[in-house]
C-alpha positions in Angstrom: -102.0 -116.6 -95.8 -98.5 -115.6 -94.8 -97.4 -115.9 -91.2 -95.7 -112.9 -89.8 -93.2 -113.1 -87.0 -94.1 -111.6 -83.6 -92.0 -108.5 -82.9 -89.9 -108.3 -79.7 -89.3 -112.1 -79.3 -87.5 -115.0 -80.9 -89.3 -116.9 -83.6 -88.3 -119.9 -85.6 -88.5 -119.8 -89.4 -89.1 -123.3 -90.8 -88.6 -122.0 -94.3 -85.2 -120.4 -93.6 -84.4 -123.0 -90.9 -83.1 -120.2 -88.7 -84.1 -118.3 -85.5 -85.4 -114.8 -86.2 -85.6 -111.9 -83.8 -87.8 -109.1 -85.0 -87.3 -105.5 -83.8 -89.7 -102.6 -84.6 -87.8 -99.5 -85.6 -89.0 -96.0 -84.7 -90.3 -95.5 -88.3 -92.5 -98.6 -88.0 -90.3 -100.8 -90.1 -89.0 -104.2 -89.0 -85.4 -105.2 -88.4 -84.6 -108.9 -88.6 -81.7 -110.7 -86.9 -81.1 -114.3 -88.0 -79.1 -117.0 -86.3 -78.8 -120.7 -87.0 -78.3 -121.9 -83.4 -81.1 -121.6 -80.9 -80.8 -118.7 -78.4 -78.9 -119.7 -75.2 -82.0 -119.0 -73.0 -84.1 -121.3 -75.2 -81.5 -124.1 -74.8 -81.3 -123.7 -71.0 -85.1 -123.7 -70.7 -85.4 -126.7 -72.9 -82.9 -128.7 -70.8 -84.7 -127.7 -67.6 -88.0 -128.7 -69.1 -86.6 -132.1 -70.0 -85.2 -132.6 -66.5 -88.5 -131.8 -64.9 -90.3 -134.1 -67.4 -88.0 -136.9 -66.5 -88.6 -136.3 -62.8 -92.4 -136.2 -63.4 -92.2 -139.6 -65.2 -90.5 -141.1 -62.2 -92.6 -139.7 -59.4 -95.7 -141.5 -58.1 -96.7 -138.8 -55.6 -99.6 -136.9 -57.1 -98.8 -133.7 -55.2 -95.2 -133.7 -56.4 -96.4 -134.5 -59.9 -98.6 -131.4 -59.9 -95.8 -129.2 -58.6 -93.6 -130.4 -61.4 -96.3 -129.9 -64.0 -96.9 -126.3 -62.8 -93.2 -125.6 -63.0 -93.1 -127.0 -66.5 -96.0 -124.7 -67.5 -94.1 -121.7 -66.3 -91.0 -122.7 -68.3 -93.0 -123.3 -71.4 -94.6 -119.9 -71.0 -91.1 -118.3 -70.6 -89.9 -120.1 -73.8 -92.9 -118.7 -75.8 -92.1 -115.2 -74.6 -88.4 -114.9 -75.0 -87.5 -111.3 -75.8 -84.6 -108.9 -76.2 -83.4 -109.3 -72.7 -83.2 -113.1 -73.0 -80.5 -113.1 -75.7 
């Protein structure tokens, strides 16, 4: 079964080894934009996620740990839903 890319957000193609943004045109066809480098927003979110993960590894306070974890979940969700405005 062939995997199709989700329209309206960035996807990574393992086969092409490129990032792909799929736009739906008015006639229902798909328009594809490819780039080798990760989108800037993805890189920023990835670095923030790494920073929070490092803080979480160092903290021993359970409440602070949960706050960091919740923030990491929000960032992961934003990474999964990067769209046109995030480019």
